[in-house]
N, CA and C atoms as an extended XYZ file, in Angstrom:
372
Properties=species:S:1:pos:R:3:atomname:S:1:resname:S:1:resid:I:1 pbc="F F F"
N       -51.621       38.200      -88.423 N   MET     1
C       -51.569       39.416      -88.803 CA  MET     1
C       -52.299       40.524      -87.880 C   MET     1
N       -51.851       41.336      -87.391 N   LEU     2
C       -52.773       42.058      -86.738 CA  LEU     2
C       -53.722       42.836      -87.394 C   LEU     2
N       -54.911       43.232      -87.239 N   LYS     3
C       -55.624       43.986      -88.104 CA  LYS     3
C       -55.221       45.435      -87.496 C   LYS     3
N       -55.673       46.700      -88.133 N   ARG     4
C       -55.398       47.823      -87.871 CA  ARG     4
C       -56.153       48.247      -86.562 C   ARG     4
N       -57.267       47.847      -86.337 N   ARG     5
C       -58.254       48.352      -85.083 CA  ARG     5
C       -57.670       47.557      -83.750 C   ARG     5
N       -57.379       46.341      -83.975 N   ASP     6
C       -56.488       45.728      -82.788 CA  ASP     6
C       -55.158       46.254      -82.606 C   ASP     6
N       -54.369       46.634      -83.517 N   PHE     7
C       -53.197       47.346      -83.163 CA  PHE     7
C       -53.319       48.728      -82.555 C   PHE     7
N       -54.376       49.486      -83.106 N   LEU     8
C       -54.519       50.843      -82.413 CA  LEU     8
C       -55.131       50.574      -80.945 C   LEU     8
N       -55.974       49.691      -80.741 N   GLY     9
C       -56.375       49.297      -79.479 CA  GLY     9
C       -55.178       48.849      -78.486 C   GLY     9
N       -54.452       48.158      -78.923 N   ASN    10
C       -53.165       47.753      -78.079 CA  ASN    10
C       -52.426       49.014      -77.827 C   ASN    10
N       -52.200       49.740      -78.925 N   CYS    11
C       -51.497       51.126      -78.562 CA  CYS    11
C       -52.137       52.166      -77.391 C   CYS    11
N       -53.420       52.073      -77.657 N   ALA    12
C       -54.105       52.829      -76.606 CA  ALA    12
C       -54.083       52.486      -75.285 C   ALA    12
N       -54.040       51.056      -74.980 N   ALA    13
C       -53.967       50.657      -73.905 CA  ALA    13
C       -52.322       50.609      -73.296 C   ALA    13
N       -51.445       50.396      -74.091 N   GLY    14
C       -50.239       50.914      -73.698 CA  GLY    14
C       -49.963       52.455      -73.191 C   GLY    14
N       -50.429       53.301      -74.144 N   ALA    15
C       -50.241       54.589      -73.767 CA  ALA    15
C       -51.043       55.091      -72.353 C   ALA    15
N       -52.130       54.269      -72.105 N   THR    16
C       -52.786       54.414      -70.878 CA  THR    16
C       -51.939       54.149      -69.878 C   THR    16
N       -51.452       52.806      -69.937 N   ALA    17
C       -50.405       52.623      -68.927 CA  ALA    17
C       -49.434       53.478      -68.589 C   ALA    17
N       -48.683       54.354      -69.400 N   LEU    18
C       -47.852       55.305      -69.241 CA  LEU    18
C       -48.402       56.431      -68.557 C   LEU    18
N       -49.470       56.936      -68.946 N   LEU    19
C       -50.158       58.135      -68.475 CA  LEU    19
C       -50.602       58.256      -67.333 C   LEU    19
N       -51.609       57.153      -67.160 N   ALA    20
C       -52.327       56.986      -65.657 CA  ALA    20
C       -51.545       57.096      -64.505 C   ALA    20
N       -50.525       56.433      -64.308 N   PRO    21
C       -49.669       56.620      -63.098 CA  PRO    21
C       -49.227       58.085      -63.021 C   PRO    21
N       -48.777       58.696      -64.296 N   ALA    22
C       -48.108       59.929      -64.135 CA  ALA    22
C       -49.093       60.975      -63.480 C   ALA    22
N       -50.375       60.818      -63.892 N   GLY    23
C       -51.485       61.740      -63.219 CA  GLY    23
C       -51.644       61.504      -61.850 C   GLY    23
N       -51.375       60.279      -61.424 N   LEU    24
C       -51.726       60.133      -60.053 CA  LEU    24
C       -50.495       60.518      -59.151 C   LEU    24
N       -49.362       60.490      -59.874 N   LEU    25
C       -48.123       60.993      -59.373 CA  LEU    25
C       -48.226       62.515      -59.267 C   LEU    25
N       -48.858       63.203      -59.922 N   ALA    26
C       -48.881       64.673      -60.160 CA  ALA    26
C       -49.915       65.219      -59.069 C   ALA    26
N       -51.056       64.500      -59.272 N   ALA    27
C       -52.580       64.700      -58.405 CA  ALA    27
C       -51.994       64.577      -56.837 C   ALA    27
N       -51.255       63.720      -56.452 N   THR    28
C       -51.138       63.430      -54.918 CA  THR    28
C       -50.093       64.292      -54.315 C   THR    28
N       -49.117       64.385      -55.099 N   GLY    29
C       -48.067       65.341      -54.653 CA  GLY    29
C       -46.918       64.549      -53.719 C   GLY    29
N       -47.216       63.188      -53.727 N   GLU    30
C       -46.408       62.152      -52.798 CA  GLU    30
C       -45.570       61.744      -53.640 C   GLU    30
N       -44.407       62.316      -54.209 N   THR    31
C       -43.431       61.746      -54.844 CA  THR    31
C       -42.528       60.579      -54.262 C   THR    31
N       -42.508       60.793      -52.854 N   ASN    32
C       -41.550       59.642      -52.257 CA  ASN    32
C       -42.131       58.248      -52.064 C   ASN    32
N       -43.584       58.232      -52.466 N   LEU    33
C       -44.242       56.781      -52.420 CA  LEU    33
C       -44.345       56.043      -53.693 C   LEU    33
N       -44.344       54.834      -53.515 N   SER    34
C       -44.561       54.078      -55.113 CA  SER    34
C       -46.015       54.105      -55.244 C   SER    34
N       -46.164       53.976      -56.541 N   LEU    35
C       -47.667       54.172      -57.202 CA  LEU    35
C       -48.488       53.170      -56.280 C   LEU    35
N       -48.065       52.029      -56.021 N   LYS    36
C       -48.934       51.029      -55.223 CA  LYS    36
C       -49.197       51.441      -53.861 C   LYS    36
N       -48.345       52.216      -53.289 N   GLU    37
C       -48.481       52.828      -51.759 CA  GLU    37
C       -49.641       53.888      -51.964 C   GLU    37
N       -49.361       54.724      -53.069 N   LYS    38
C       -50.544       55.761      -53.297 CA  LYS    38
C       -51.899       55.196      -53.415 C   LYS    38
N       -52.143       54.036      -54.338 N   PHE    39
C       -53.329       53.443      -54.307 CA  PHE    39
C       -53.767       52.850      -52.903 C   PHE    39
N       -52.937       52.397      -52.293 N   GLN    40
C       -53.253       51.706      -50.929 CA  GLN    40
C       -53.791       52.863      -49.970 C   GLN    40
N       -53.337       54.058      -50.025 N   SER    41
C       -53.842       55.117      -49.289 CA  SER    41
C       -55.340       55.536      -49.833 C   SER    41
N       -55.747       54.956      -50.846 N   LEU    42
C       -57.141       55.082      -51.302 CA  LEU    42
C       -57.962       54.098      -51.247 C   LEU    42
N       -57.700       52.975      -50.550 N   LEU    43
C       -58.555       51.994      -50.251 CA  LEU    43
C       -59.798       52.277      -49.492 C   LEU    43
N       -60.895       51.676      -49.754 N   ASN    44
C       -62.098       51.710      -49.300 CA  ASN    44
C       -62.779       53.054      -49.763 C   ASN    44
N       -62.208       53.850      -50.599 N   GLN    45
C       -62.690       55.033      -50.939 CA  GLN    45
C       -63.416       54.964      -52.515 C   GLN    45
N       -64.260       55.650      -52.783 N   GLY    46
C       -65.191       55.817      -53.966 CA  GLY    46
C       -64.554       56.172      -55.146 C   GLY    46
N       -64.637       55.790      -56.288 N   PHE    47
C       -64.279       56.185      -57.777 CA  PHE    47
C       -65.433       56.116      -58.367 C   PHE    47
N       -65.336       56.916      -59.539 N   ARG    48
C       -66.464       56.844      -60.447 CA  ARG    48
C       -66.072       56.438      -61.844 C   ARG    48
N       -66.578       55.673      -62.464 N   CYS    49
C       -66.372       55.124      -63.675 CA  CYS    49
C       -67.387       55.614      -64.645 C   CYS    49
N       -66.826       56.015      -65.633 N   LEU    50
C       -67.707       56.693      -66.966 CA  LEU    50
C       -67.838       55.931      -67.863 C   LEU    50
N       -68.885       55.289      -68.146 N   ASP    51
C       -69.118       53.935      -69.088 CA  ASP    51
C       -69.858       54.681      -70.327 C   ASP    51
N       -69.734       54.541      -71.349 N   GLN    52
C       -70.496       54.844      -72.531 CA  GLN    52
C       -72.190       54.281      -72.288 C   GLN    52
N       -71.896       52.928      -71.946 N   GLU    53
C       -73.208       52.159      -72.294 CA  GLU    53
C       -74.105       52.437      -70.668 C   GLU    53
N       -73.433       52.317      -69.584 N   SER    54
C       -73.997       52.396      -68.513 CA  SER    54
C       -74.113       53.667      -67.673 C   SER    54
N       -73.456       54.484      -68.417 N   GLY    55
C       -73.295       55.885      -67.499 CA  GLY    55
C       -72.363       56.029      -66.687 C   GLY    55
N       -72.543       56.829      -65.561 N   ALA    56
C       -71.489       56.860      -64.375 CA  ALA    56
C       -72.021       55.687      -63.557 C   ALA    56
N       -70.854       54.797      -63.167 N   VAL    57
C       -71.006       53.501      -62.133 CA  VAL    57
C       -70.010       53.830      -61.168 C   VAL    57
N       -70.549       53.643      -59.728 N   LYS    58
C       -69.854       53.995      -58.501 CA  LYS    58
C       -68.824       52.876      -58.205 C   LYS    58
N       -67.451       52.899      -58.039 N   LEU    59
C       -66.659       51.759      -58.037 CA  LEU    59
C       -66.096       51.959      -56.572 C   LEU    59
N       -65.805       50.973      -55.768 N   GLU    60
C       -65.057       51.199      -54.403 CA  GLU    60
C       -63.585       50.329      -54.443 C   GLU    60
N       -62.828       50.897      -54.284 N   LEU    61
C       -61.240       50.275      -54.273 CA  LEU    61
C       -61.346       49.451      -53.100 C   LEU    61
N       -61.217       48.177      -53.200 N   ILE    62
C       -61.374       47.356      -51.805 CA  ILE    62
C       -60.345       46.480      -51.688 C   ILE    62
N       -59.230       46.444      -52.742 N   GLU    63
C       -58.119       45.547      -52.427 CA  GLU    63
C       -56.785       46.174      -53.202 C   GLU    63
N       -55.872       46.198      -52.844 N   VAL    64
C       -54.607       46.305      -53.862 CA  VAL    64
C       -53.724       45.133      -53.356 C   VAL    64
N       -53.484       44.129      -54.656 N   ARG    65
C       -53.002       43.019      -54.557 CA  ARG    65
C       -51.671       43.091      -55.155 C   ARG    65
N       -50.520       42.522      -54.339 N   ASP    66
C       -49.272       42.354      -54.914 CA  ASP    66
C       -49.101       41.316      -56.064 C   ASP    66
N       -48.482       41.858      -57.249 N   GLY    67
C       -48.218       41.176      -58.336 CA  GLY    67
C       -47.153       40.203      -58.352 C   GLY    67
N       -46.435       39.658      -59.379 N   PRO    68
C       -45.086       38.880      -59.250 CA  PRO    68
C       -44.084       39.690      -59.145 C   PRO    68
N       -43.432       39.298      -58.208 N   ALA    69
C       -41.963       39.877      -57.989 CA  ALA    69
C       -41.122       40.012      -59.110 C   ALA    69
N       -40.434       40.954      -59.677 N   ALA    70
C       -39.769       40.881      -60.941 CA  ALA    70
C       -38.777       42.036      -60.588 C   ALA    70
N       -37.387       41.839      -60.757 N   THR    71
C       -36.435       42.915      -60.729 CA  THR    71
C       -36.692       44.221      -61.610 C   THR    71
N       -36.864       45.463      -61.038 N   GLY    72
C       -37.119       46.455      -61.876 CA  GLY    72
C       -38.443       47.033      -62.374 C   GLY    72
N       -39.144       45.881      -61.646 N   LEU    73
C       -40.880       46.099      -61.981 CA  LEU    73
C       -41.537       46.289      -60.926 C   LEU    73
N       -42.526       47.318      -60.853 N   GLU    74
C       -43.285       47.343      -59.572 CA  GLU    74
C       -44.908       46.769      -60.290 C   GLU    74
N       -45.065       45.521      -59.971 N   GLN    75
C       -46.386       45.161      -60.322 CA  GLN    75
C       -47.721       44.824      -59.297 C   GLN    75
N       -48.701       44.990      -59.516 N   PHE    76
C       -49.736       44.790      -58.748 CA  PHE    76
C       -51.158       45.201      -59.460 C   PHE    76
N       -52.188       44.634      -58.676 N   SER    77
C       -53.620       44.629      -59.172 CA  SER    77
C       -54.311       45.459      -58.253 C   SER    77
N       -55.292       46.381      -58.723 N   LEU    78
C       -56.346       46.966      -57.902 CA  LEU    78
C       -57.752       46.063      -58.325 C   LEU    78
N       -58.496       45.952      -57.288 N   VAL    79
C       -59.526       45.381      -57.280 CA  VAL    79
C       -60.742       46.405      -56.566 C   VAL    79
N       -61.807       46.472      -57.795 N   PHE    80
C       -62.990       47.416      -57.368 CA  PHE    80
C       -64.259       46.711      -57.164 C   PHE    80
N       -64.889       47.273      -56.406 N   GLN    81
C       -66.542       46.389      -56.276 CA  GLN    81
C       -67.514       47.493      -56.623 C   GLN    81
N       -68.494       46.887      -57.171 N   THR    82
C       -69.534       47.503      -57.635 CA  THR    82
C       -71.015       47.019      -57.380 C   THR    82
N       -72.016       47.695      -56.878 N   GLY    83
C       -73.340       47.259      -56.869 CA  GLY    83
C       -74.135       47.570      -57.927 C   GLY    83
N       -73.587       48.513      -58.733 N   GLU    84
C       -74.393       49.111      -59.695 CA  GLU    84
C       -74.031       48.483      -61.080 C   GLU    84
N       -74.798       48.284      -62.050 N   GLY    85
C       -74.515       48.057      -63.245 CA  GLY    85
C       -73.534       47.054      -63.714 C   GLY    85
N       -73.243       46.704      -64.826 N   LYS    86
C       -72.081       45.722      -65.380 CA  LYS    86
C       -71.350       46.376      -66.188 C   LYS    86
N       -70.044       46.463      -66.231 N   LEU    87
C       -69.010       46.953      -67.091 CA  LEU    87
C       -68.452       45.718      -67.973 C   LEU    87
N       -67.935       46.171      -69.078 N   LYS    88
C       -67.391       45.070      -70.019 CA  LYS    88
C       -66.019       45.305      -70.014 C   LYS    88
N       -65.380       44.301      -70.196 N   THR    89
C       -63.664       44.421      -70.437 CA  THR    89
C       -63.275       45.375      -71.311 C   THR    89
N       -62.459       46.499      -70.919 N   GLY    90
C       -62.148       47.452      -71.678 CA  GLY    90
C       -61.457       48.490      -71.023 C   GLY    90
N       -61.216       49.660      -71.798 N   LEU    91
C       -60.800       50.894      -71.324 CA  LEU    91
C       -61.860       51.592      -70.752 C   LEU    91
N       -61.754       52.097      -69.475 N   HIS    92
C       -62.993       53.020      -68.973 CA  HIS    92
C       -62.246       54.255      -68.374 C   HIS    92
N       -63.121       55.324      -68.179 N   GLU    93
C       -62.463       56.635      -67.685 CA  GLU    93
C       -62.939       56.299      -66.165 C   GLU    93
N       -61.755       56.440      -65.209 N   ILE    94
C       -62.141       56.499      -63.861 CA  ILE    94
C       -61.822       57.604      -63.255 C   ILE    94
N       -62.619       58.107      -62.318 N   TYR    95
C       -62.162       59.326      -61.727 CA  TYR    95
C       -62.358       59.415      -60.128 C   TYR    95
N       -61.383       59.932      -59.464 N   HIS    96
C       -61.333       60.206      -58.014 CA  HIS    96
C       -60.887       61.605      -57.740 C   HIS    96
N       -61.516       62.245      -56.742 N   PRO    97
C       -60.831       63.733      -56.458 CA  PRO    97
C       -59.270       63.680      -56.374 C   PRO    97
N       -58.679       62.680      -55.743 N   ARG    98
C       -57.219       62.814      -55.464 CA  ARG    98
C       -56.380       62.445      -56.953 C   ARG    98
N       -57.130       61.784      -57.815 N   THR    99
C       -56.253       61.106      -58.897 CA  THR    99
C       -56.695       62.086      -60.347 C   THR    99
N       -57.768       62.601      -60.025 N   GLY   100
C       -58.328       63.221      -61.395 CA  GLY   100
C       -58.874       62.106      -62.237 C   GLY   100
N       -59.121       62.498      -63.631 N   LEU   101
C       -59.634       61.322      -64.748 CA  LEU   101
C       -58.437       60.447      -65.316 C   LEU   101
N       -58.861       59.324      -65.173 N   ALA   102
C       -57.466       58.494      -65.996 CA  ALA   102
C       -58.218       57.248      -66.708 C   ALA   102
N       -57.743       56.929      -67.544 N   LEU   103
C       -58.025       55.613      -68.429 CA  LEU   103
C       -57.404       54.416      -67.821 C   LEU   103
N       -58.415       53.279      -67.296 N   TYR   104
C       -57.710       52.144      -66.970 CA  TYR   104
C       -58.495       50.955      -67.643 C   TYR   104
N       -57.549       49.905      -68.065 N   HIS   105
C       -58.198       48.838      -68.678 CA  HIS   105
C       -58.664       47.787      -67.425 C   HIS   105
N       -60.047       47.728      -67.337 N   ILE   106
C       -60.656       46.942      -66.393 CA  ILE   106
C       -61.233       45.575      -66.764 C   ILE   106
N       -61.277       44.560      -66.011 N   SER   107
C       -61.881       43.076      -66.449 CA  SER   107
C       -62.690       42.892      -65.365 C   SER   107
N       -63.889       42.089      -65.635 N   PRO   108
C       -64.569       41.772      -64.592 CA  PRO   108
C       -64.035       40.341      -63.913 C   PRO   108
N       -64.332       40.305      -62.558 N   SER   109
C       -63.756       39.213      -62.079 CA  SER   109
C       -64.587       37.743      -62.592 C   SER   109
N       -63.759       36.708      -62.655 N   ASP   110
C       -64.268       35.559      -63.122 CA  ASP   110
C       -65.290       34.790      -62.006 C   ASP   110
N       -64.806       35.224      -60.573 N   SER   111
C       -65.202       34.317      -59.407 CA  SER   111
C       -66.121       35.171      -58.826 C   SER   111
N       -66.528       36.531      -58.785 N   VAL   112
C       -67.016       37.255      -57.883 CA  VAL   112
C       -67.805       38.256      -58.452 C   VAL   112
N       -69.204       38.196      -58.644 N   ALA   113
C       -70.036       39.168      -59.356 CA  ALA   113
C       -69.770       40.528      -58.790 C   ALA   113
N       -69.661       41.408      -59.564 N   GLY   114
C       -69.600       43.149      -59.094 CA  GLY   114
C       -68.229       43.546      -58.865 C   GLY   114
N       -66.998       42.527      -59.177 N   ARG   115
C       -65.872       42.900      -58.997 CA  ARG   115
C       -65.167       43.139      -60.248 C   ARG   115
N       -63.990       43.889      -60.219 N   TYR   116
C       -63.370       44.262      -61.357 CA  TYR   116
C       -62.046       44.450      -61.055 C   TYR   116
N       -60.990       44.105      -61.914 N   THR   117
C       -59.389       44.228      -61.706 CA  THR   117
C       -58.899       44.976      -62.755 C   THR   117
N       -57.638       45.763      -62.537 N   THR   118
C       -56.882       46.316      -63.341 CA  THR   118
C       -55.403       46.095      -62.934 C   THR   118
N       -54.552       45.648      -63.850 N   ASN   119
C       -53.231       45.409      -63.642 CA  ASN   119
C       -52.269       46.526      -63.728 C   ASN   119
N       -51.067       46.651      -63.043 N   PHE   120
C       -50.083       47.418      -63.429 CA  PHE   120
C       -48.726       46.719      -63.212 C   PHE   120
N       -47.916       47.026      -64.404 N   SER   121
C       -46.611       46.479      -64.448 CA  SER   121
C       -45.877       47.705      -64.741 C   SER   121
N       -45.067       48.281      -63.952 N   LEU   122
C       -44.299       49.663      -64.031 CA  LEU   122
C       -42.966       49.255      -64.013 C   LEU   122
N       -42.203       50.324      -64.601 N   PHE   123
C       -40.756       50.091      -64.592 CA  PHE   123
C       -40.357       50.767      -63.198 C   PHE   123
N       -39.756       50.280      -62.462 N   ALA   124
C       -39.285       50.853      -61.022 CA  ALA   124
C       -37.912       51.753      -61.090 C   ALA   124
């Protein structure tokens, strides 16, 4: 059985997955591009992660990876690199001038220090 705190955390992550892409669509004004294509246009650009423990941490979007192919879904992952601080797995506020402030669930890489990923699975 789920604890209330776990349930609320899962709900917050789900709401974030729905709202973050909407903010990017509105901010870029490029409605004919997929969300993945919009993020590809931001490759090698700086983002700012606002973490309660580490303060502001600079991230660079270094890769947009294809996710598994599935009919009716747009699936991909973003890979960020940082040389500053260490972020824990969880929801983080991420800012970019073109996208504004949004919540993303990021996880540290298991294989490369200073790299973090966030995954998207959106209805197409």
